C-alpha positions in Angstrom: 48.8 -64.1 70.4 48.8 -61.3 72.9 45.7 -60.0 74.6 45.8 -56.7 72.7 45.8 -58.5 69.4 43.0 -60.8 70.4 40.9 -57.8 71.7 41.6 -56.0 68.4 40.5 -59.0 66.3 37.3 -59.5 68.4 36.5 -55.7 68.0 37.1 -55.9 64.2 34.9 -59.0 63.9 32.1 -57.4 66.0 32.2 -54.2 64.0 32.1 -56.1 60.7 29.1 -58.1 62.0 27.3 -54.9 63.0 28.0 -53.1 59.7 26.8 -56.2 57.8 23.5 -56.3 59.8 23.0 -52.5 59.3 23.6 -52.9 55.5 21.2 -55.9 55.3 18.4 -54.2 57.2 18.6 -50.6 55.9 20.8 -50.3 52.7 20.4 -53.4 50.6 18.3 -53.2 47.4 14.8 -54.4 47.9 13.6 -57.1 45.5 10.5 -56.0 43.6 8.3 -58.3 41.6 8.6 -56.5 38.3 5.7 -58.5 36.8 3.2 -56.5 39.0 4.4 -53.0 38.1 4.7 -50.9 35.1 7.7 -48.7 33.9 6.0 -45.6 35.4 6.3 -47.1 38.9 10.0 -47.9 38.8 10.9 -44.4 40.1 8.2 -44.4 42.8 8.6 -47.8 44.3 5.9 -50.4 43.5 2.5 -49.8 42.0 -0.6 -48.6 43.9 -2.4 -51.9 43.6 0.6 -53.7 45.1 0.6 -51.3 48.1 -3.1 -51.8 48.5 -2.5 -55.6 48.5 0.2 -55.2 51.2 -2.1 -53.1 53.3 -4.9 -55.6 53.0 -2.7 -58.2 54.7 -3.2 -56.5 58.1 -5.9 -57.7 60.4 -7.3 -54.2 60.9 -7.9 -53.8 57.2 -9.5 -57.2 56.9 -11.9 -56.3 59.7 -12.6 -52.9 58.2 -13.4 -54.4 54.8 -15.5 -57.1 56.3 -17.6 -54.5 58.0 -17.5 -52.1 55.0 -17.0 -54.1 51.8 -17.7 -51.0 49.6 -15.1 -48.8 51.2 -13.1 -46.6 49.0 -9.3 -47.0 48.9 -6.4 -44.8 47.8 -2.7 -44.7 48.0 -1.3 -41.4 49.4 2.4 -40.6 48.5 2.2 -37.0 49.5 4.0 -37.3 52.8 4.5 -40.7 54.4 3.5 -43.6 52.2 0.0 -44.6 53.2 -3.0 -46.5 52.1 -6.4 -45.1 53.1 -9.6 -47.0 53.4 -12.7 -44.9 54.1 -16.4 -44.8 54.1 -18.6 -41.8 54.2 -22.4 -41.4 54.0 -23.9 -39.5 51.0 -23.7 -35.8 51.4 -21.1 -36.0 54.2 -18.6 -33.2 54.9 -14.9 -33.8 54.9 -15.1 -34.7 58.7 -18.1 -37.0 58.6 -16.3 -40.2 57.6 -14.6 -43.2 58.9 -11.0 -43.7 57.7 -8.4 -46.4 58.4 -4.9 -45.3 57.4 -2.1 -47.8 57.0 1.4 -46.3 56.9 3.9 -48.3 54.9 7.7 -48.5 55.0 8.6 -47.6 51.4 11.9 -49.4 51.5 10.7 -52.7 53.0 7.1 -52.5 51.7 5.7 -53.5 55.0 2.9 -51.9 57.1 4.4 -49.9 60.0 1.5 -48.1 61.7 -2.2 -48.0 61.6 -4.8 -45.6 62.9 -8.5 -44.7 62.5 -10.1 -41.3 62.1 -13.7 -41.4 63.2 -15.6 -38.2 62.5 -12.5 -36.2 63.3 -11.5 -38.3 66.3 -8.1 -40.0 66.2 -7.9 -43.6 67.4 -4.5 -45.2 67.6 -4.9 -48.2 70.0 -7.3 -51.2 70.1 -8.4 -50.7 66.6 -10.1 -54.1 66.2 -12.2 -53.5 69.3 -13.0 -50.0 68.1 -14.1 -51.3 64.7 -16.5 -53.7 66.3 -18.2 -51.0 68.4 -17.8 -47.7 66.5 -20.8 -45.5 65.7 -19.2 -42.8 63.6 -21.5 -43.0 60.7 -25.2 -42.0 61.0 
């Protein structure tokens, strides 16, 4: 076998491997547990309760809910897929609240990014430490 043929075979094998990995990571159908969703959710991904359950697996959400067990929760599909956990005092304005937002990858159904909005201030790093010391709410 000549060097050119060997190089061509190695190149083809490498390209095939890379295409396979790309398909597996980005294009393959995602398995959805159909028992947890209704027919109305099939076009939108999985159900809101399932997205909330996925978001609750993060350490930041667990810490938030431990501190604020009565926090409200909602799934936001308007832009990026996100689950919001928030708490606001009675009579508060739209800025006077503490919100933890968990962005989800809609294809893989995994949390990708988390941040906190505290009385209009955006916090993107050291969320666990911030939750322990925050004084957003009166």
